[in-house]
C-alpha positions in Angstrom: -5.7 23.1 -12.0 -6.5 19.4 -11.6 -9.1 17.6 -13.7 -11.6 14.8 -13.2 -11.5 11.5 -15.0 -14.8 9.9 -16.1 -15.8 6.9 -14.1 -16.5 3.8 -16.2 -19.6 1.8 -15.4 -18.6 -1.5 -13.8 -20.7 -3.6 -16.1 -19.0 -2.0 -19.1 -15.6 -2.6 -17.5 -16.4 -6.3 -17.2 -17.7 -6.5 -20.7 -14.7 -4.8 -22.3 -12.3 -7.1 -20.4 -14.3 -10.2 -21.3 -14.3 -9.2 -25.0 -10.5 -8.6 -24.9 -9.7 -12.1 -23.6 -7.9 -14.1 -26.2 -7.6 -11.1 -28.6 -4.3 -10.0 -30.1 -2.7 -6.6 -29.2 -3.2 -5.5 -32.8 -6.9 -6.3 -32.7 -7.4 -4.5 -29.4 -5.5 -1.5 -30.8 -8.0 -1.2 -33.7 -10.8 -0.7 -31.2 -9.0 2.1 -29.2 -10.4 4.4 -28.0 -13.8 2.9 -27.1 -16.5 5.6 -27.2 -20.2 5.6 -26.2 -19.6 4.0 -22.8 -21.6 4.5 -19.7 -19.7 6.9 -17.5 -20.4 9.2 -14.6 -18.6 12.1 -13.1 -17.5 13.0 -9.6 -20.5 14.0 -7.4 -18.4 16.9 -6.2 -18.3 18.4 -9.8 -15.3 20.0 -11.4 -13.4 20.3 -14.7 -13.7 17.1 -16.8 -10.5 15.8 -18.4 -10.8 16.9 -22.1 -10.9 14.4 -24.9 -7.9 16.0 -26.4 -5.9 15.3 -23.2 -6.7 11.6 -23.4 -5.8 11.6 -27.1 -2.4 13.1 -26.3 -2.0 10.6 -23.4 -2.6 7.7 -25.7 -0.3 9.0 -28.4 2.6 9.5 -26.0 2.1 6.2 -24.3 1.9 4.4 -27.6 5.1 6.1 -28.8 6.9 4.9 -25.6 5.5 1.4 -26.0 6.7 1.2 -29.6 10.2 2.1 -28.4 10.0 -0.9 -26.1 8.8 -3.6 -28.5 5.1 -3.0 -28.9 3.1 -4.8 -30.2 5.5 -7.7 -30.0 7.3 -9.0 -26.9 8.3 -6.4 -24.4 12.1 -6.5 -24.3 12.6 -3.8 -21.7 9.5 -3.7 -19.6 11.0 -2.2 -16.4 12.3 0.7 -18.5 8.9 1.1 -20.0 7.2 1.2 -16.6 9.6 3.8 -15.3 9.1 6.1 -18.3 5.4 5.5 -18.6 5.0 6.4 -14.9 6.2 9.9 -15.7 4.1 10.2 -18.8 0.9 9.1 -17.0 1.6 11.4 -14.1 2.3 14.5 -16.3 -0.5 14.0 -18.8 -3.2 13.1 -16.2 -3.5 16.4 -14.3 -5.5 14.8 -11.4 -5.4 15.1 -7.7 -4.4 12.3 -5.4 -8.1 12.0 -4.4 -9.1 11.6 -8.0 -6.3 9.1 -8.6 -7.8 6.9 -5.8 -11.0 6.2 -7.8 -11.1 2.6 -9.1 -13.6 3.4 -11.9 -11.6 6.3 -13.2 -8.6 4.0 -13.8 -10.9 1.4 -15.3 -11.9 4.1 -17.8 -8.3 5.1 -18.7 -7.3 1.5 -19.1 -10.3 -0.1 -20.8 -11.4 2.8 -23.0 -8.1 4.2 -24.0 -5.1 2.0 -23.3 -6.4 -1.6 -23.2 -4.0 -2.7 -26.0 -1.0 -1.3 -24.2 -2.0 -3.0 -20.9 -2.5 -6.3 -22.7 0.9 -6.0 -24.4 2.5 -5.2 -21.1 1.1 -8.3 -19.4 1.2 -10.7 -22.3 -2.5 -10.6 -23.1 -5.7 -10.5 -21.1 -5.8 -13.6 -19.0 -8.1 -15.0 -16.3 -7.3 -12.3 -13.9 -8.7 -8.8 -14.6 -6.8 -6.9 -11.9 -4.4 -5.3 -14.4 -7.2 -3.9 -16.4 -9.9 -2.8 -13.9 -9.0 -0.1 -11.4 -7.4 -2.4 -8.8 -5.6 -0.4 -6.2 -2.2 -2.1 -6.5 -2.4 -4.0 -9.7 -4.0 -1.8 -12.4 -1.4 -1.3 -15.1 -1.4 2.5 -15.1 -2.7 3.4 -11.6 0.3 1.7 -9.9 2.6 3.7 -12.2 0.9 7.1 -11.5 1.2 6.5 -7.8 4.9 5.6 -8.0 5.6 8.9 -9.7 3.4 10.8 -7.3 4.8 9.3 -4.1 8.5 9.0 -5.0 8.7 12.4 -6.8 10.6 13.6 -9.9 14.1 13.4 -8.4 14.2 9.6 -8.1 15.0 7.6 -11.2 12.3 4.9 -11.1 14.3 2.8 -13.6 17.0 2.2 -10.9 14.5 0.4 -8.6 13.4 -3.1 -9.4 9.8 -4.2 -9.4 10.0 -6.0 -6.1 11.8 -3.0 -4.5 9.1 -0.7 -5.7 6.4 -3.0 -4.4 8.0 -3.1 -1.0 7.8 0.6 -0.8 4.4 1.3 -2.5 2.4 -1.6 -1.1 3.3 -1.0 2.6 0.7 1.6 3.5 2.4 3.1 6.4 5.5 3.7 4.3 3.8 4.9 1.1 1.5 7.2 3.0 4.5 9.2 4.3 6.1 10.5 1.1 9.2 11.8 3.0 9.7 8.3 4.4 9.1 6.6 1.1 11.5 8.9 -0.8 14.2 8.7 1.9 14.0 4.9 1.9 14.3 4.8 -1.9 17.3 7.3 -2.0 19.1 5.6 0.9 18.5 2.1 -0.6 20.0 3.2 -3.9 23.0 4.7 -2.1 23.5 1.5 -0.1 23.4 -0.9 -3.1 25.5 1.4 -5.4 26.8 -0.5 -8.4 26.7 -3.8 -6.6 24.3 -5.5 -9.0 21.2 -7.4 -8.1 22.7 -9.8 -5.6 20.8 -9.4 -2.3 19.0 -6.2 -3.3 15.5 -7.8 -3.1 16.0 -9.3 0.3 17.7 -6.1 1.6 14.6 -4.0 0.7 12.2 -6.6 2.0 14.0 -6.7 5.3 14.4 -3.0 5.6 10.7 -2.5 4.9 9.7 -4.9 7.6 11.9 -3.3 10.1 10.5 0.2 9.3 7.0 -1.1 9.7 7.8 -2.6 13.1 8.9 0.8 14.3 5.7 2.7 13.2 3.6 1.9 16.3 6.4 3.5 18.4 8.0 6.2 16.2 6.2 9.1 14.7 8.0 9.3 11.3 5.9 12.4 10.4 7.4 14.3 13.4 11.0 13.6 12.5 13.2 16.1 10.8 14.8 15.2 7.4 18.1 14.5 9.1 16.6 12.3 11.8 14.6 10.4 9.1 17.7 9.8 7.1 19.6 8.7 10.1 16.9 6.1 11.1 16.6 4.8 7.5 20.4 4.4 7.3 20.4 2.5 10.5 17.5 0.3 9.4 19.3 -0.5 6.1 22.5 -1.3 8.0 20.6 -3.6 10.4 18.8 -5.3 7.5 22.1 -5.9 5.7 23.9 -7.6 8.6 20.9 -9.0 10.5 22.0 -7.3 13.7 20.6 -4.6 16.0 21.8 -1.1 15.7 21.1 2.2 17.4 18.6 4.4 15.6 18.9 7.6 17.8 21.8 9.8 18.9 21.8 12.0 22.0 24.8 14.3 22.6 26.7 12.3 20.0 26.2 9.0 21.9 24.2 6.3 20.2 21.2 5.0 22.1 19.7 1.6 21.2 16.0 1.5 22.0 16.3 -2.1 23.3 12.6 -2.6 24.1 11.7 -1.5 20.5 14.3 -3.7 18.9 13.5 -6.6 21.1 9.9 -6.4 20.2 10.6 -6.0 16.5 13.1 -8.9 16.4 10.8 -11.4 18.1 7.9 -10.9 15.7 7.6 -14.3 14.2 6.4 -14.8 10.6 2.7 -15.6 10.5 0.7 -17.2 7.7 -1.4 -14.8 5.7 -5.1 -14.9 6.5 -7.0 -16.5 3.7 -10.0 -14.7 2.5 -13.2 -16.6 2.1 -14.5 -14.2 -0.5 -12.2 -15.3 -3.4 -9.7 -13.3 -5.5 -11.5 -10.0 -5.2 -10.6 -9.7 -1.5 -7.2 -11.4 -1.3 -4.6 -9.4 0.5 -1.3 -8.3 -1.0 1.6 -10.0 0.7 3.3 -6.8 1.8 0.1 -5.4 3.2 -0.7 -8.6 5.2 2.8 -8.5 6.7 2.3 -4.9 7.7 -1.1 -5.4 9.2 0.2 -8.4 11.3 3.0 -6.3 12.7 0.7 -3.3 13.4 -1.6 -5.6 15.3 1.3 -6.9 17.4 2.5 -3.3 17.9 -0.8 -2.2 19.3 -0.9 -5.2 21.6 2.6 -4.6 22.8 2.1 -0.8 23.2 -1.3 -0.7 24.8 -1.6 -4.2 26.3 -4.3 -5.4 24.0 -5.7 -5.3 20.4 -9.3 -5.7 19.3 -11.0 -6.0 15.9 -12.1 -2.4 16.2 -8.8 -0.8 17.3 -7.0 -2.6 14.6 -9.4 -1.3 12.0 -8.9 2.2 13.4 -5.3 2.0 12.1 -5.4 -0.2 9.0 -8.0 -0.4 6.2 -9.6 -3.8 6.8 -13.2 -5.1 6.8 -14.4 -6.6 10.2 -14.3 -10.1 8.8 -10.8 -9.7 7.4 -9.5 -8.2 10.6 -11.0 -11.1 12.5 -9.2 -13.6 10.2 -5.9 -11.8 10.6 -6.1 -11.8 14.4 -7.1 -15.4 14.4 -4.1 -16.3 12.3 -1.9 -14.6 14.9 -3.6 -16.7 17.6 -3.0 -19.9 15.6 0.7 -19.1 15.2 1.1 -18.3 18.9 1.9 -14.7 18.4 -1.2 -13.5 20.2 -3.6 -15.1 22.8 -7.3 -14.6 22.8 -9.2 -13.3 25.8 -12.9 -12.7 26.4 -15.7 -13.9 24.1 -18.2 -12.6 21.6 -18.2 -8.8 21.4 -15.9 -8.6 24.4 -13.1 -10.5 22.6 -9.6 -9.0 22.7 -6.1 -10.2 22.0 -2.9 -9.9 24.1 0.7 -11.0 23.7 1.4 -14.5 25.1 2.0 -14.3 28.8 0.1 -11.0 29.3 -3.0 -11.2 31.5 -5.0 -8.1 30.7 -8.4 -7.9 32.4 -11.7 -7.5 30.4 -11.8 -3.9 31.7 -9.2 -1.4 32.9 -8.9 2.2 33.9 -7.6 3.3 30.5 -10.2 1.7 28.2 -13.2 1.4 30.4 -15.0 -1.5 28.9 -13.4 -3.7 26.3 -13.5 -1.7 23.1 -15.2 -4.3 21.0 -18.1 -4.4 23.4 -19.1 -0.8 22.7 -21.5 -0.6 19.8 -21.4 2.6 17.8 -25.0 3.4 18.7 -24.1 3.4 22.4 -21.1 5.7 22.1 -22.7 8.3 24.2 -23.0 5.8 27.1 -19.2 5.1 27.1 -17.4 8.4 26.4 -14.2 7.3 28.1 -13.9 4.2 25.9 -14.7 6.1 22.7 -12.2 8.9 23.6 -9.5 6.4 24.3 -10.0 4.7 21.0 -9.8 8.0 19.2 -6.6 8.9 21.1 -5.2 5.4 20.2 -6.0 6.0 16.5 -4.3 9.4 16.6 -1.2 7.9 18.3 -0.9 4.9 16.1 -2.0 5.9 12.6 0.8 8.5 12.2 -1.0 10.3 9.5 0.2 13.8 10.5 
């Protein structure tokens, strides 16, 4: 049975982090755990995580930290992360839904393990992302998800930080556990005992190539053997920089030339800059993926709009607009239409503002008028099902 973690009030989260700035790890340890905080529970109700469970969690994490140099300098932090991921995952008997709650991880970190988090990152500095429940940066949230997605059979200590980030922070890879695990296993097989030389760039290039295939290939529909074959081919292509076949039919390799051509011509694009400050900055791997998804939609359907992009990736309208504009500025996309009828096409394409498939331009259909344009709404839903690949 899974349990629920208390959600820490955000004002209390900010206060605890502010109070911790400049404090030594030993001083923070004396305050742990912090009680009497303002918390709330899941509105759905359920079994609350017992205080004894959190005490046991802190005890085991502290023992592990002491083995790795706590409260002094961390000598073997990658080893600590790998082992702590297993401890956090086993001790916190929570569902994936519960583990997606920002304020729950703020509670675990700030009320119970703030000293360990401060030790892991060399103190509480200007940024608070390691201590509040940030989706990719919270000290313990990121470890729980590594153990959850990659499973118990993969030794996390064998994967470097950058390699793990390139799996876990690419949403279309991490959302498919079979794909994420296959990539990790095949990557480790490919690097063997060859040391660190080239590993980081190999994983980065392989991750990009897989993402470029997601608008065209349904990885969820592939068998384990087919998935392994494609990942092997992608790693081989990433290693030598060439194009390779990713399918076999009657024993003969078939190179999907249109897919490879499109993937290979995607030029690097500057990341869109958020006007909202650090709270809404994109992670590099996610920005790269969102760019390529946008280009994939444009190549597959003839156009991409703010709304169709947001059907596939988790972006706010303003952020999607900035991302699409960055693609226009780099020459990877061309803008058509204006105002709510704006859409984007690949350079050289001349899509009309309306066509038989989409009816009116998707961005010109307000949600409140959905009933007046059933064909457009239906096409957008079909596009989402086709591109999101969520099973």
